[in-house]
C-alpha positions as CSV (number, residue, x, y, z in Angstrom):
1,M,0.0,0.0,0.0
2,S,1.4,3.4,-1.0
3,P,1.9,6.0,1.8
4,P,-0.6,8.9,2.0
5,L,0.1,12.0,-0.1
6,P,1.6,15.0,1.6
7,N,-0.8,17.7,2.9
8,L,0.0,21.1,1.4
9,D,-2.0,22.9,4.0
10,T,0.4,21.8,6.8
11,F,3.6,22.5,4.9
12,P,5.9,24.9,6.6
13,A,5.8,28.6,5.6
14,L,8.2,29.4,2.8
15,R,10.8,32.3,2.7
16,D,10.3,35.0,0.1
17,W,12.9,33.6,-2.3
18,Q,11.3,30.1,-2.0
19,R,7.8,31.5,-2.8
20,K,9.1,33.5,-5.8
21,A,11.0,30.5,-7.1
22,L,8.0,28.2,-6.6
23,V,5.7,30.6,-8.5
24,T,8.3,30.7,-11.3
25,Y,8.4,27.0,-11.4
26,L,4.6,26.5,-11.4
27,R,4.0,29.2,-14.0
28,R,6.3,27.8,-16.6
29,P,6.6,24.1,-15.9
30,G,9.1,22.2,-17.9
31,Q,11.2,19.1,-17.6
32,D,14.2,20.9,-16.2
33,F,14.6,23.6,-13.6
34,M,17.9,24.8,-11.9
35,A,17.8,26.6,-8.6
36,V,20.9,28.2,-7.2
37,A,20.8,29.3,-3.6
38,T,23.5,30.0,-1.1
39,P,24.2,27.4,1.6
40,G,21.8,27.8,4.5
41,A,19.0,29.5,2.4
42,G,16.7,26.5,2.4
43,K,17.2,24.6,-0.9
44,T,15.9,21.3,0.7
45,T,12.6,22.9,1.8
46,F,12.1,24.5,-1.6
47,A,12.7,21.2,-3.4
48,L,10.4,19.2,-1.0
49,R,7.6,21.8,-1.6
50,I,7.8,21.3,-5.3
51,A,7.8,17.5,-4.7
52,A,4.7,17.8,-2.5
53,E,2.9,19.9,-5.1
54,L,3.7,17.4,-7.9
55,L,2.7,14.4,-5.8
56,A,-0.5,16.0,-4.5
57,H,-1.7,17.0,-8.0
58,G,-0.8,13.6,-9.5
59,T,1.8,15.1,-11.8
60,V,4.3,12.5,-10.7
61,E,4.0,9.2,-8.8
62,A,7.4,8.9,-7.3
63,V,10.4,11.0,-6.1
64,T,14.1,10.3,-6.4
65,V,16.7,12.4,-4.7
66,V,20.4,12.2,-5.6
67,C,23.0,13.7,-3.3
68,P,26.8,13.6,-2.8
69,T,27.2,11.5,0.4
70,E,25.7,8.7,2.4
71,H,25.2,11.1,5.4
72,L,23.2,13.5,3.2
73,K,20.9,10.6,2.2
74,T,19.7,10.3,5.8
75,Q,19.5,14.0,6.2
76,W,17.2,14.3,3.1
77,A,15.0,11.4,4.2
78,N,14.5,12.9,7.6
79,A,13.7,16.3,6.2
80,A,11.2,14.8,3.7
81,A,9.5,12.7,6.4
82,R,8.8,15.9,8.4
83,V,6.6,17.2,5.5
84,G,4.9,13.9,4.8
85,I,7.1,12.6,2.0
86,Q,8.6,9.1,2.7
87,L,11.9,8.5,1.0
88,D,14.0,5.3,1.5
89,P,17.6,6.2,2.4
90,M,18.6,2.5,2.5
91,F,17.7,1.7,-1.1
92,R,20.4,-0.4,-2.7
93,N,21.1,-1.1,-6.4
94,S,20.3,-4.8,-5.9
95,D,16.8,-3.9,-4.7
96,V,15.7,-3.1,-8.3
97,H,12.4,-1.6,-7.2
98,S,11.5,0.8,-4.4
99,S,9.2,-0.5,-1.6
100,R,5.6,0.7,-1.8
101,D,6.0,2.0,1.7
102,F,7.9,4.9,0.3
103,H,7.2,7.7,-2.2
104,G,10.7,7.1,-3.5
105,A,14.4,6.8,-2.6
106,V,17.5,8.8,-1.8
107,L,20.6,7.8,-3.7
108,T,24.2,9.0,-4.1
109,Y,25.9,10.0,-7.4
110,A,28.3,7.2,-6.9
111,Q,25.4,4.7,-6.5
112,V,23.7,5.9,-9.7
113,G,27.0,5.8,-11.6
114,M,27.5,2.1,-10.6
115,A,24.2,1.0,-12.0
116,P,22.4,3.6,-14.1
117,Q,20.3,1.0,-15.8
118,V,18.7,0.0,-12.5
119,H,17.6,3.6,-11.9
120,R,16.5,4.1,-15.5
121,R,14.1,1.2,-15.1
122,R,12.8,2.6,-11.8
123,T,12.3,6.0,-13.4
124,M,10.4,4.6,-16.4
125,T,8.2,2.3,-14.2
126,R,6.6,5.2,-12.5
127,S,6.4,8.9,-13.5
128,T,9.2,10.3,-11.4
129,F,10.3,13.7,-10.1
130,V,14.1,13.7,-9.8
131,I,15.9,16.1,-7.4
132,L,19.6,16.4,-8.2
133,D,21.1,17.9,-5.1
134,E,24.5,19.8,-5.5
135,I,24.2,18.9,-9.2
136,H,27.8,20.1,-9.9
137,H,28.9,16.7,-8.5
138,A,27.4,15.0,-11.5
139,G,30.5,16.2,-13.4
140,D,33.0,14.8,-10.9
141,S,33.7,11.9,-13.3
142,R,32.5,10.7,-16.7
143,T,31.0,7.7,-15.0
144,W,28.9,9.8,-12.7
145,G,27.9,12.3,-15.4
146,D,27.0,9.6,-18.0
147,G,25.3,7.5,-15.3
148,V,23.0,10.4,-14.2
149,K,22.2,11.3,-17.8
150,S,21.3,7.7,-18.6
151,A,19.4,7.0,-15.4
152,F,17.2,10.1,-15.4
153,D,16.9,11.2,-19.1
154,E,13.3,9.9,-19.2
155,A,12.2,11.5,-15.9
156,E,8.9,13.3,-15.9
157,R,10.5,16.3,-14.1
158,R,14.0,17.2,-12.9
159,L,15.1,19.8,-10.4
160,M,18.8,20.7,-10.1
161,L,19.9,22.3,-6.8
162,T,23.3,23.9,-6.0
163,G,24.8,26.5,-3.8
164,T,28.0,26.6,-5.9
165,P,27.0,26.4,-9.6
166,F,30.5,26.2,-10.8
167,R,33.3,23.7,-11.1
168,S,37.1,23.9,-11.3
169,D,37.2,21.9,-14.5
170,D,35.4,21.8,-17.9
171,N,33.3,18.7,-17.3
172,P,29.7,19.7,-18.4
173,I,27.0,19.2,-15.8
174,P,24.2,17.0,-17.0
175,F,20.8,18.6,-17.6
176,V,22.3,22.1,-17.0
177,T,21.7,24.7,-19.7
178,Y,24.8,26.5,-21.0
179,E,24.6,29.8,-23.0
180,R,27.5,31.2,-25.0
181,G,28.5,34.8,-24.1
182,N,30.0,37.6,-26.2
183,D,33.5,36.3,-25.2
184,G,32.7,32.9,-26.8
185,L,32.6,31.0,-23.5
186,Q,29.7,28.9,-22.4
187,R,28.2,29.7,-19.0
188,S,25.6,27.8,-16.9
189,R,22.2,29.4,-16.7
190,A,20.0,29.1,-13.6
191,D,16.2,29.5,-13.5
192,S,16.3,30.9,-10.0
193,V,19.2,32.5,-8.2
194,Y,19.4,33.5,-4.5
195,G,23.0,34.5,-3.7
196,Y,24.8,35.0,-0.4
197,S,24.4,38.8,-0.6
198,D,20.6,38.4,-1.1
199,A,20.4,36.0,1.9
200,L,22.6,38.3,4.0
201,R,20.3,41.3,3.2
202,D,17.3,39.3,4.2
203,G,18.8,38.0,7.4
204,V,18.6,34.4,6.2
205,V,22.4,33.8,6.7
206,R,25.0,35.1,9.1
207,P,27.7,37.5,8.0
208,V,31.2,36.0,8.2
209,L,34.2,37.7,9.8
210,F,37.5,36.4,8.4
211,M,40.5,36.6,10.7
212,A,43.6,36.3,8.6
213,Y,46.8,35.3,10.4
214,S,50.3,35.7,9.0
215,G,53.6,34.9,10.8
216,E,57.2,33.8,10.2
217,T,57.7,30.3,8.8
218,R,60.9,28.2,8.3
219,W,61.2,24.9,6.4
220,R,63.8,22.7,4.8
221,T,63.4,21.5,1.2
222,N,64.1,18.0,0.0
223,A,67.4,19.3,-1.3
224,G,68.4,20.3,2.2
225,D,68.1,24.0,1.8
226,E,66.5,26.0,4.7
227,L,64.1,28.7,3.7
228,A,62.2,31.3,5.7
229,A,59.3,33.6,4.7
230,R,56.6,35.6,6.3
231,L,53.2,34.2,5.4
232,G,51.2,36.7,3.4
233,E,54.2,38.6,2.0
234,P,54.6,38.8,-1.8
235,M,56.5,35.8,-3.2
236,T,56.3,33.1,-5.8
237,K,53.5,30.5,-5.8
238,D,55.9,27.7,-4.9
239,L,57.1,29.7,-1.9
240,I,53.6,30.6,-0.9
241,A,52.6,26.9,-1.0
242,Q,55.6,25.9,1.1
243,A,55.1,28.6,3.7
244,W,51.4,27.8,3.8
245,R,52.1,24.1,4.5
246,T,54.6,25.0,7.1
247,A,52.1,27.2,8.9
248,L,49.5,24.3,8.9
249,D,52.0,21.8,10.4
250,H,50.8,20.8,13.8
251,R,54.3,20.6,15.2
252,G,54.9,24.3,14.6
253,G,53.7,27.3,16.6
254,W,51.2,28.7,14.0
255,M,48.4,26.2,14.5
256,P,48.4,26.1,18.3
257,Q,48.3,29.9,18.4
258,V,45.4,30.1,15.9
259,L,43.5,27.3,17.6
260,R,43.8,29.1,21.0
261,A,42.5,32.3,19.5
262,A,39.6,30.5,17.8
263,D,38.7,28.6,21.0
264,A,38.8,31.9,22.9
265,R,36.4,33.4,20.3
266,L,34.1,30.4,20.8
267,S,34.2,30.9,24.6
268,K,33.3,34.6,24.1
269,L,30.3,33.7,21.9
270,R,29.1,31.1,24.4
271,S,29.4,33.6,27.3
272,A,27.6,36.2,25.2
273,G,24.4,34.1,24.9
274,I,25.1,31.4,22.2
275,A,25.5,28.7,24.8
276,D,25.8,25.8,22.3
277,A,28.1,27.6,19.8
278,G,30.3,25.1,18.1
279,G,33.6,25.1,16.1
280,L,34.9,23.3,13.1
281,V,38.5,22.8,12.0
282,I,38.8,21.8,8.3
283,A,42.0,19.8,7.8
284,S,43.8,18.6,4.7
285,D,44.3,14.9,5.6
286,Q,43.6,12.2,8.1
287,Q,46.9,12.4,10.0
288,T,46.8,16.2,10.6
289,A,43.1,16.0,11.5
290,R,44.0,13.7,14.4
291,A,46.9,15.9,15.4
292,Y,44.7,19.0,15.4
293,A,42.2,17.2,17.6
294,K,45.0,16.4,20.1
295,L,46.0,20.1,20.2
296,L,42.4,21.1,20.8
297,H,42.1,18.6,23.6
298,E,45.2,20.1,25.2
299,I,43.9,23.6,24.8
300,T,40.3,23.1,25.9
301,G,40.6,20.1,28.2
302,E,37.7,18.5,26.2
303,P,38.0,15.9,23.4
304,A,37.2,17.1,19.9
305,V,35.0,15.0,17.5
306,V,37.0,13.7,14.6
307,V,35.3,12.9,11.3
308,L,37.7,11.2,8.8
309,S,35.6,9.4,6.2
310,D,32.2,8.9,4.7
311,D,31.0,5.9,6.6
312,D,28.1,5.1,9.0
313,G,30.2,5.8,12.0
314,S,31.1,9.3,10.8
315,S,27.5,10.1,10.0
316,G,26.6,9.2,13.5
317,R,29.3,11.4,14.9
318,I,28.2,14.3,12.8
319,A,24.6,13.9,13.9
320,S,25.5,13.5,17.5
321,F,27.8,16.6,17.4
322,A,25.0,18.7,15.7
323,E,22.6,17.9,18.6
324,S,25.1,18.3,21.4
325,D,26.9,21.2,23.0
326,Q,30.4,19.9,22.3
327,R,32.9,22.6,21.5
328,W,34.9,21.3,18.5
329,M,34.8,19.0,15.5
330,V,37.8,18.3,13.2
331,A,37.0,17.0,9.7
332,V,38.8,16.4,6.4
333,R,36.0,16.5,3.8
334,M,32.9,15.0,5.4
335,V,31.4,18.4,6.3
336,S,32.6,20.5,3.5
337,E,29.2,20.5,1.8
338,G,25.5,20.0,2.5
339,V,25.8,18.9,6.1
340,D,23.5,21.0,8.3
341,I,25.0,22.0,11.7
342,P,23.5,25.4,12.4
343,R,25.3,25.9,15.7
344,L,28.7,26.1,14.0
345,S,29.9,29.7,14.7
346,V,33.7,29.5,14.6
347,G,35.8,27.9,11.9
348,V,39.5,27.3,11.3
349,Y,40.3,26.9,7.6
350,A,43.4,24.7,8.1
351,T,43.6,23.1,4.6
352,S,45.6,23.8,1.5
353,A,42.6,23.3,-0.7
354,S,42.1,26.6,-2.5
355,T,39.6,26.2,-5.3
356,P,36.7,28.7,-5.3
357,L,34.3,25.7,-5.2
358,Y,35.9,24.0,-2.1
359,F,36.2,27.3,-0.3
360,A,32.6,28.3,-0.9
361,Q,31.4,24.9,0.3
362,A,33.5,25.0,3.4
363,I,32.5,28.5,4.4
364,G,28.9,27.6,3.7
365,R,29.0,25.4,6.9
366,F,29.2,28.6,9.0
367,V,26.6,30.9,7.5
368,R,23.4,29.2,8.6
369,S,21.5,31.7,10.7
370,R,19.4,31.0,13.8
371,L,19.1,34.3,15.8
372,P,19.3,37.9,14.6
373,G,22.7,39.5,15.1
374,E,24.8,36.3,15.0
375,T,28.2,36.6,13.3
376,A,30.3,33.7,12.2
377,T,34.1,33.9,12.5
378,V,36.5,32.0,10.3
379,F,40.3,31.9,11.0
380,L,42.5,31.3,8.0
381,P,46.1,31.7,6.8
382,S,47.0,35.1,5.3
383,V,47.5,33.7,1.8
384,P,46.7,36.1,-1.1
385,H,44.5,33.6,-2.9
386,L,42.4,32.8,0.2
387,L,42.1,36.4,1.1
388,G,40.7,37.1,-2.4
389,L,38.1,34.4,-2.0
390,A,37.2,35.7,1.4
391,S,36.8,39.2,-0.1
392,E,34.5,37.9,-2.9
393,M,32.1,35.9,-0.7
394,E,29.2,37.8,-2.2
395,A,30.3,37.2,-5.8
396,Q,27.9,35.1,-7.9
397,R,29.7,32.6,-10.1
398,D,28.6,30.4,-12.9
399,H,30.2,27.3,-14.4
400,I,32.2,28.4,-17.4
401,L,33.4,25.9,-20.0
402,G,36.7,26.6,-21.7
403,A,38.0,29.3,-19.3
404,P,41.7,29.2,-18.4
405,K,42.4,27.7,-15.1
406,E,45.0,28.8,-12.5
407,K,46.7,26.6,-9.9
408,D,47.1,27.9,-6.4
409,G,48.6,26.3,-3.3
410,L,49.3,22.6,-3.6
411,D,49.4,20.7,-6.8
412,D,46.0,19.6,-8.0
413,D,46.9,15.9,-7.8
414,L,48.0,16.1,-4.2
415,L,44.9,18.1,-3.3
416,E,42.7,15.5,-4.9
417,K,44.6,12.8,-2.9
418,A,44.2,14.8,0.3
419,Q,40.5,15.4,-0.1
420,R,39.5,11.9,-1.4
421,A,42.0,9.4,0.0
422,E,42.9,11.3,3.1
423,D,46.4,9.8,3.0
424,A,48.5,12.6,1.3
425,S,50.4,13.8,4.4
426,G,53.2,11.3,3.9
427,D,53.7,12.3,0.3
428,L,53.8,16.0,1.2
429,E,56.3,15.5,4.0
430,K,58.7,14.0,1.5
431,Q,58.8,17.3,-0.4
432,F,59.6,19.5,2.6
433,E,60.2,19.5,6.4
434,A,58.5,22.2,8.5
435,L,60.9,23.6,11.0
436,S,59.0,26.4,12.8
437,A,56.1,28.9,12.5
438,S,54.6,31.7,14.5
439,A,51.1,33.3,14.2
440,E,50.2,36.9,14.1
441,L,46.9,38.6,13.3
442,D,47.4,40.3,10.0
443,Q,44.0,41.6,8.9
444,V,40.2,41.2,9.2
445,I,38.0,40.8,6.1
446,Y,34.4,41.7,6.4
447,D,31.8,42.5,3.8
448,G,34.4,42.4,1.1
449,T,36.6,45.0,2.8
450,S,40.0,44.3,4.3
451,F,40.7,46.0,7.7
452,G,44.2,46.2,9.2
453,T,44.7,45.5,12.9
454,G,44.2,49.2,13.5
455,A,40.4,48.3,13.3
456,L,40.8,46.3,16.5
457,S,41.3,47.2,20.1
458,G,44.0,45.8,22.3
459,T,46.4,43.1,21.2
460,A,45.9,40.8,18.3
461,E,45.1,38.0,20.7
462,E,42.5,40.0,22.5
463,A,41.0,41.2,19.3
464,A,40.4,37.7,18.2
465,Y,37.8,37.2,20.9
466,L,37.2,40.3,22.9
467,G,37.6,43.3,20.6
468,L,35.2,42.1,17.9
469,P,31.5,42.1,18.2
470,G,29.6,38.8,17.9
471,L,26.1,40.0,18.3
472,L,25.7,43.0,16.1
473,T,24.0,43.7,12.8
474,P,26.2,43.6,9.7
475,D,26.0,47.4,9.3
476,E,27.0,47.8,13.0
477,V,30.0,45.5,12.6
478,T,31.2,47.5,9.6
479,M,30.7,50.8,11.3
480,L,32.6,49.6,14.4
481,L,35.5,48.3,12.4
482,N,35.7,51.6,10.4
483,R,35.4,53.7,13.5
484,R,38.2,51.8,15.4
485,Q,40.5,52.0,12.4
486,T,39.9,55.7,11.9
487,E,40.4,56.4,15.7
488,Q,43.7,54.6,15.7
489,L,44.9,56.5,12.6
490,T,43.8,59.8,14.2
491,A,45.5,58.9,17.5
492,Q,48.7,58.2,15.6
493,K,48.6,61.6,13.8
494,R,47.9,63.4,17.2
495,Q,50.8,61.6,18.8
496,K,53.1,62.5,16.0
497,A,51.9,66.2,16.2
498,A,52.5,66.3,19.9
499,E,56.0,65.0,19.8
500,P,58.7,67.7,20.4
501,V,60.4,69.0,17.4
502,P,64.0,67.7,17.4
503,E,67.0,69.8,16.6
504,P,67.6,70.0,12.9
505,R,69.7,67.1,11.7
506,K,70.0,64.9,8.7
507,P,66.9,62.6,9.0
508,E,67.6,58.9,9.3
509,V,65.5,57.1,6.6
510,V,64.3,53.7,7.6
511,P,62.7,52.2,4.5
512,M,59.5,50.3,4.8
513,S,59.4,46.7,3.8
514,A,57.1,45.7,1.0
515,G,54.7,44.2,3.4
516,E,54.6,47.3,5.7
517,R,54.1,49.5,2.7
518,R,51.3,47.4,1.4
519,N,49.5,47.3,4.8
520,S,49.9,51.0,5.2
521,L,48.3,51.7,1.8
522,R,45.6,49.2,2.5
523,R,44.7,51.0,5.8
524,Q,44.7,54.3,4.0
525,L,42.5,53.0,1.2
526,N,40.0,51.6,3.7
527,T,39.8,54.9,5.6
528,L,39.1,56.7,2.3
529,V,36.5,54.2,1.4
530,A,34.8,54.6,4.8
531,A,34.8,58.4,4.3
532,H,33.3,58.0,0.9
533,H,30.6,55.7,2.3
534,H,29.6,58.3,4.9
535,R,29.4,60.9,2.1
536,T,27.4,58.8,-0.4
537,N,25.8,56.0,1.7
538,L,27.1,53.5,-0.8
539,P,28.1,50.1,0.7
540,H,31.8,49.6,1.1
541,G,31.7,46.5,-1.2
542,K,30.3,48.6,-4.0
543,I,32.9,51.3,-3.6
544,H,35.7,48.8,-3.7
545,A,34.1,47.1,-6.7
546,E,33.9,50.5,-8.6
547,L,37.5,51.1,-7.8
548,R,38.4,47.7,-9.2
549,R,36.4,48.4,-12.3
550,L,38.1,51.8,-12.8
551,C,41.6,50.7,-12.0
552,G,41.6,47.0,-12.6
553,G,43.2,44.3,-10.5
554,P,42.0,42.0,-7.7
555,P,40.4,42.8,-4.3
556,S,42.5,45.0,-2.0
557,A,43.6,42.0,0.0
558,Q,45.5,40.7,-3.0
559,A,46.3,44.1,-4.7
560,T,49.9,45.1,-5.3
561,I,51.4,48.3,-3.9
562,E,51.1,50.0,-7.3
563,Q,47.4,49.0,-7.6
564,L,46.6,50.3,-4.1
565,E,48.3,53.6,-4.9
566,E,46.3,54.0,-8.1
567,R,43.0,53.3,-6.2
568,I,43.9,55.8,-3.5
569,A,44.5,58.4,-6.1
570,T,41.3,57.5,-7.9
571,I,39.0,57.6,-4.8
572,Q,40.2,61.1,-4.0
573,T,38.8,62.3,-7.3
574,L,35.4,60.6,-6.9
């Protein structure tokens, strides 16, 4: 006997973007529809509402959901059950047919790729609505993409969902429409888009405060040469990658210092009223994940939850952590996408993975909003590429076929190994030996704007958890950071003016380092942007974007000295 149909009258109220997207879907129904919505916006609820509409009106007889991981299968099934749609998360390819106790099944992309003919038969037996969650995963391999295409080509309706509608390669995503632009490149096209900036404006997601830490690093190459560099200073990509890996080494000083600052921030949030606030450390591989968990145990006195692979035990640990008040979880890739742990408020991005896709998925774990005024804080290395991604959190990207790709950080092959096999640490250690590293707060990135430490009160360690607000509106956070930075610059000018005039003598010129010069220019630019904001009421992000349009170049966190000087000259003429 089939389960009862869902009752639309008892369905939870939809958010504005969900209602608008639902109206768009119902007004021009077609076989395919792609909805892009930032993590935490409610893609699951939106998809289940469409499924309920189609089932209730007899448009379809069955529902199939395809998602990236085993853990998400259970999460989807539980969410569907709450609105009266029964989905089987335990369906196996050997079952051939879904039980009549369910409206359908939840599968993984890997599962479909292994036996597409099984799911094609299921789809053709009953008119089926297929929900392809995080559809960009269907392009992860030719087997997966071809399998999804073959299995669901004859579906009655298909809904593609993603929070990151782009990939780091040119593998086309099945059922996604691509349109050729004036530059000759093909871009993915969505039927409904609800980006991070939209969700932030509506209070659906939390704003994210990025705490970027630099520091001195020393390492020995496999040739026996000892090298030293300051994380965040201008250098070649190879040196950046080596300094980056040295900072993330658990035996150095950088990680313990950053973990202490992050845990102190977590304590501050808990004492400020978010009693169950949790933290997540995203590691590169299995060995370092365990080492980070040991460090956290030493720092906090409490064991951290460690999630290493996509198995039943890990799913249980994630679910248990989500419902508990434990402080910290350390994971490699299990929680980089889709996993819903709303209480995550503090993160440490301790991985060398640096693609826009991975970064967006990882930061998406921290943006889910529960209470007005909550602010998420993510600690990360002061690496130019990461700072650029943090500055462009609000940028909306599409999947572009044929665009040139850049490599940043570790080699792509090693990253793939680290993210998938979780056993890359041994290979990396053969290439270099980390000797020492120290951590120092370099800058804060908020709402696309980079603030120097002049925006903070007290020492860098205090600022990490005491000097920054955790329960203010996004506008109040920006105003406070701007005011503090302006106050410090004013105080410096007054102090200089009050100093006694020395007797005339030949001045001793102490040249600034490139890093000091760049930080000074960045602070000057941010002060001018803040002043322009008060004159025009334009958001800081828009002012920075206009300067980039006029002058060219990357966000200020990545800009060169020459580019910063050009922007300072330009804003003074606006």
